[in-house]
PLY file of the C-alpha trace (Angstrom):
ply
format ascii 1.0
element vertex 152
property float x
property float y
property float z
element edge 151
property int vertex1
property int vertex2
end_header
26.96 134.56 -10.24
30.14 135.70 -11.97
32.92 133.24 -12.75
35.16 134.90 -10.15
32.53 134.23 -7.49
32.14 130.61 -8.64
35.90 130.04 -8.49
36.19 131.69 -5.08
33.39 129.46 -3.78
35.12 126.37 -5.19
38.41 127.45 -3.59
36.60 128.26 -0.33
37.88 131.84 -0.38
35.99 134.71 1.25
36.62 138.42 0.89
38.47 140.26 -1.84
42.10 139.98 -0.71
42.91 137.25 -3.24
40.75 138.52 -6.12
43.72 139.61 -8.25
45.49 136.26 -7.86
42.31 134.34 -8.65
41.50 136.55 -11.65
45.02 135.90 -12.95
44.42 132.15 -12.60
41.09 132.45 -14.44
42.79 134.35 -17.27
45.63 131.80 -17.38
43.08 128.97 -17.63
41.36 130.71 -20.55
44.68 131.26 -22.32
45.66 127.63 -21.76
42.33 126.41 -23.15
42.74 128.72 -26.13
46.25 127.38 -26.80
44.79 123.87 -26.72
42.37 124.81 -29.50
39.26 126.07 -27.70
38.13 129.23 -29.48
37.61 132.41 -27.47
34.06 132.90 -28.70
33.19 129.33 -27.67
34.54 129.93 -24.14
31.29 131.12 -22.57
31.66 131.58 -18.82
28.15 130.30 -18.11
28.91 127.03 -19.97
29.16 124.31 -17.32
32.04 122.48 -19.04
34.09 125.67 -19.46
33.36 126.62 -15.85
34.48 123.17 -14.68
37.73 123.49 -16.64
38.49 126.95 -15.21
37.66 125.92 -11.64
39.76 122.76 -11.91
42.69 124.74 -13.34
42.42 127.22 -10.47
42.26 124.42 -7.90
45.37 122.83 -9.44
47.30 126.08 -9.30
46.06 127.55 -6.03
48.20 126.93 -2.98
47.74 123.54 -1.36
49.82 122.13 1.48
49.72 118.65 -0.08
51.25 118.60 -3.59
49.37 115.35 -4.35
46.09 117.27 -4.19
47.33 119.81 -6.72
48.62 117.00 -8.95
45.23 115.26 -8.94
43.50 118.52 -9.89
46.09 119.13 -12.63
45.50 115.66 -14.06
41.75 116.26 -13.99
42.19 119.62 -15.70
44.34 118.07 -18.45
41.62 115.50 -19.16
38.92 118.18 -19.28
41.07 120.37 -21.54
41.67 117.47 -23.92
37.96 116.73 -24.16
37.20 120.39 -24.86
39.94 120.63 -27.49
38.66 117.51 -29.26
35.00 118.54 -29.13
33.63 120.19 -32.26
31.37 122.28 -29.99
34.38 124.10 -28.57
37.19 123.83 -31.10
35.53 123.87 -34.51
33.24 126.23 -36.33
30.12 125.06 -38.14
29.76 126.00 -41.79
26.14 125.46 -42.81
25.18 125.38 -46.47
21.56 126.21 -47.28
21.14 125.34 -50.96
17.34 125.30 -50.98
17.24 121.83 -52.51
18.85 118.43 -52.23
22.25 118.30 -53.87
25.91 117.58 -53.25
28.01 120.23 -51.54
31.78 120.24 -51.66
33.57 122.24 -48.98
37.32 122.23 -48.46
37.65 119.02 -50.50
34.92 117.12 -48.60
31.61 116.31 -50.30
28.29 115.77 -48.51
24.70 115.34 -49.62
22.27 117.90 -48.23
19.19 116.79 -46.30
15.70 117.14 -47.80
15.64 120.80 -46.78
18.85 121.51 -48.68
21.03 121.81 -45.56
24.55 120.39 -45.16
26.89 121.09 -42.25
30.66 120.94 -42.18
33.05 121.50 -39.28
36.39 123.25 -39.57
38.97 125.24 -37.71
39.27 128.93 -38.46
40.66 129.49 -41.95
40.45 131.99 -44.76
39.55 131.47 -48.38
38.11 127.93 -48.16
36.66 126.77 -51.50
33.12 125.43 -51.83
30.74 124.44 -54.58
27.17 123.25 -54.96
24.77 123.19 -57.92
26.10 125.95 -60.21
27.58 127.96 -57.33
31.25 128.20 -56.51
33.05 130.45 -54.11
35.20 130.89 -51.08
34.31 131.44 -47.45
36.32 132.87 -44.59
35.64 131.07 -41.32
36.25 132.87 -38.04
32.88 132.02 -36.51
29.90 129.78 -37.25
28.71 130.78 -40.72
25.86 130.01 -43.14
26.39 130.02 -46.90
23.46 130.31 -49.26
19.83 131.29 -48.88
18.12 131.65 -45.58
0 1
1 2
2 3
3 4
4 5
5 6
6 7
7 8
8 9
9 10
10 11
11 12
12 13
13 14
14 15
15 16
16 17
17 18
18 19
19 20
20 21
21 22
22 23
23 24
24 25
25 26
26 27
27 28
28 29
29 30
30 31
31 32
32 33
33 34
34 35
35 36
36 37
37 38
38 39
39 40
40 41
41 42
42 43
43 44
44 45
45 46
46 47
47 48
48 49
49 50
50 51
51 52
52 53
53 54
54 55
55 56
56 57
57 58
58 59
59 60
60 61
61 62
62 63
63 64
64 65
65 66
66 67
67 68
68 69
69 70
70 71
71 72
72 73
73 74
74 75
75 76
76 77
77 78
78 79
79 80
80 81
81 82
82 83
83 84
84 85
85 86
86 87
87 88
88 89
89 90
90 91
91 92
92 93
93 94
94 95
95 96
96 97
97 98
98 99
99 100
100 101
101 102
102 103
103 104
104 105
105 106
106 107
107 108
108 109
109 110
110 111
111 112
112 113
113 114
114 115
115 116
116 117
117 118
118 119
119 120
120 121
121 122
122 123
123 124
124 125
125 126
126 127
127 128
128 129
129 130
130 131
131 132
132 133
133 134
134 135
135 136
136 137
137 138
138 139
139 140
140 141
141 142
142 143
143 144
144 145
145 146
146 147
147 148
148 149
149 150
150 151
């Protein structure tokens, strides 16, 4: 089921007369989540938490006769948005270092020890030219998605 259909079901709307208005609300919810720090590529429509946020936003901004109902949905949406924005799963990218052996890895000024497989993970917002070093390797990485540095 497409997100539009899920939102229409949640709003108890039949037919296609209000599709444009509802699609605008869906897009506004996605923009608002993005402005809060949720990355576009982490905003997967089939993700239950993203779907809940979009539906709650739409319920808060769809016409209700009782403004208290809309206010309760808006408060709920704000809490969901905050949780998404603070969650590394939605607002940070994972930079995985695969060094092939146990060692210390320094990334963006933070140092971690790899596990026994030579893996260390760091979390960051999107940035360019972030310095890293491990063993005798130094370099820079551009982060605009989850990325792995080093051997596979």
